[in-house]
Each structure stands twice: as structure tokens, then as C-alpha cells.
C-alpha positions in Angstrom: 69.7 77.3 142.5 68.5 80.1 144.4 69.6 83.8 143.5 71.8 85.0 146.7 73.6 88.4 146.3 76.4 87.3 148.3 77.4 84.6 145.9 77.1 87.3 143.2 79.2 89.7 144.7 81.8 87.6 145.3 82.2 86.2 141.7 82.1 89.9 140.5 84.6 90.9 143.1 87.0 87.5 141.9 86.9 88.6 138.0 87.7 92.4 139.1 90.6 91.2 141.1 91.8 89.0 138.1 91.5 91.6 135.6 93.0 93.8 137.8 95.8 92.2 138.4 96.0 91.2 134.6 95.9 95.0 133.7 98.7 95.6 136.6 100.8 93.1 134.7 100.2 94.0 131.0 101.1 97.4 131.8 104.1 97.1 134.1 105.4 94.8 131.0 104.8 97.6 128.6 106.4 99.9 130.5 109.5 98.4 131.2 109.7 97.1 127.2 109.3 100.7 126.2 111.6 102.3 128.9 114.1 99.8 127.6 114.3 99.3 124.1 112.6 102.5 123.3 113.5 105.1 125.6 109.9 106.1 125.9 107.7 105.4 129.1 103.9 105.5 129.8 103.6 108.7 131.6 100.1 107.6 133.3 101.5 103.9 134.3 102.3 104.5 137.9 98.4 106.1 138.2 96.6 103.1 136.3 98.8 100.7 138.5 98.6 102.4 141.7 94.4 102.2 141.4 94.5 98.7 139.9 96.1 97.8 142.9 94.0 99.1 145.0 91.1 97.6 142.7 92.8 94.1 143.4 93.0 94.6 146.9 90.0 95.5 148.4 87.9 93.0 145.7 89.8 90.1 146.6 89.4 90.9 150.0 85.9 89.8 149.3 86.8 86.0 148.9 89.8 86.6 151.8 87.3 87.2 154.4 84.7 84.9 153.3 87.0 82.4 153.2 88.9 83.2 156.6 91.9 82.9 154.4 94.4 85.5 156.1 97.4 85.6 156.3 97.7 84.0 160.2 100.3 83.7 162.9 99.1 80.5 164.3 101.6 79.7 166.8 99.9 80.1 170.0 96.4 78.6 169.4 97.0 75.2 170.6 97.8 77.4 173.9 94.6 79.0 173.6 91.7 75.8 174.0 88.6 75.2 175.5 86.2 78.8 176.8 89.3 81.1 177.0 90.5 79.9 173.4 87.1 80.8 172.2 87.1 84.1 173.9 90.7 85.1 172.1 89.5 83.8 169.5 86.0 86.1 169.2 87.7 89.5 170.7 90.2 89.4 167.6 87.5 89.1 165.2 85.7 91.8 166.9 88.7 94.4 166.8 89.0 92.9 162.8 85.5 94.1 162.3 86.1 97.5 164.0 89.2 98.4 162.5 88.2 97.4 159.4 85.0 99.3 159.8 87.2 102.4 160.8 89.4 101.9 157.5 85.7 102.2 155.6 84.8 104.9 156.7 87.9 106.6 156.4 88.1 105.9 152.9 85.1 106.9 152.3 86.0 110.3 154.3 89.1 110.4 151.6 86.6 110.3 148.6 84.3 113.4 150.2 87.4 115.4 151.1 89.2 114.6 148.1 85.7 116.1 146.0 86.0 119.1 148.5 89.4 119.9 147.4 88.6 118.9 143.7 91.9 116.7 143.6 92.6 115.5 139.7 95.2 112.8 138.7 97.8 114.4 137.1 98.4 112.1 133.6 95.3 110.5 134.0 93.0 114.1 134.2 90.1 112.1 136.1 88.9 113.2 139.6 90.5 111.2 142.2 87.3 111.7 144.3 85.6 109.3 141.9 88.4 106.3 141.7 88.4 106.4 145.5 84.4 106.2 145.6 84.9 103.2 143.3 87.7 101.8 145.8 85.7 103.0 149.3 82.2 100.7 147.4 85.1 97.5 147.4 86.0 98.0 150.6 82.2 97.9 151.5 81.5 95.2 150.1 84.6 94.1 151.4 83.3 95.0 155.4 80.2 93.1 154.6 82.4 89.7 153.3 83.7 90.1 157.4 80.6 90.0 158.8 78.8 87.3 156.7 81.2 85.0 157.5 82.0 85.4 160.7 84.8 82.6 162.2 83.4 79.2 161.4 86.4 77.6 163.3 84.7 77.9 166.9 81.7 77.6 165.4 82.5 74.5 164.7 83.9 73.3 168.0 80.8 74.9 169.5 78.4 73.2 168.0 80.8 70.1 168.6 80.6 70.1 172.0 77.0 70.9 172.9 76.4 68.0 170.6 78.6 66.1 173.6 
């Protein structure tokens, strides 16, 4: 079995997303139980849940991009067929790539800005730039999967039409 960095990234990102979701759920349950039963809350729960949500989102995007399993509205797909349909489909993919590239760059810039200002989480006492940098790296990995997993639907249609 050949070694594939992309498969390793997918496996790691999937596991990170699952662990982040489980930890987030656990912290929320403990916080709610603590508030209702003992009248004590976890002070850091808001910050940790926010961080875990971002980690879960960006690490899960690798799989979403790779399998092209985004939530889509396909009401007009049946009207965009043939060469025009392929053109529209590839334009949408190009716009998606451009916007996601801008997002990745923006998250890296945010990490640098946070580093310059010395932002620290209130309850955790951790520098925000470190957390944002981890999220930026996960966004970069998701960006790679977006570029590697170009839309397959029209590629398959193109190859079918070429064979006819």
C-alpha cells in the first residue's frame, strides 16, 4: 500500500474533528449540569467551546472538500447541461477556490495581528495567536483538499462525452 500524505491528512483531520466535537459536547454537558445542579459554571467553557468549534469546522472541511459533500442547492442543475453547464460548474468551483483562498490568508493575517497586539484569552491565559495559527493551518489543509479534489461530476461527464 503506497504512502499518501493526503490520506494521512484526511485520517488525522477526521479524528481531530471527532475528538473536538466530543470534547465540546462534554464541556457543554458538564457546564450545564454544573450551572443547574451546583450553581457553579466552568468559566473557561465559552472560550474552549469556541476554539473546539473552529477546530472541528476546519478539520472537518478536509473531508467535505475531498468528497465534495457540501450542502448545495441543485434546483438549477438540470437546466445547466452540456458545455454551458460545465462552464457554470467550473466557474462556481473557481469562485469557491478564490474565496476560500482569501479566507485562509485572512486567518493567517489575523494570527499575525493577534501576535502583534499580544491578545490573550481571558480565562485560559493562552495567547490567541497560537490558537488562531492552529486554526489557520487546519484551514490551509482544507484548502489543499479543495484544490486536490477538483469537482468530479463534470470530469466524469467530460470523459463520458469524449468516449462517445
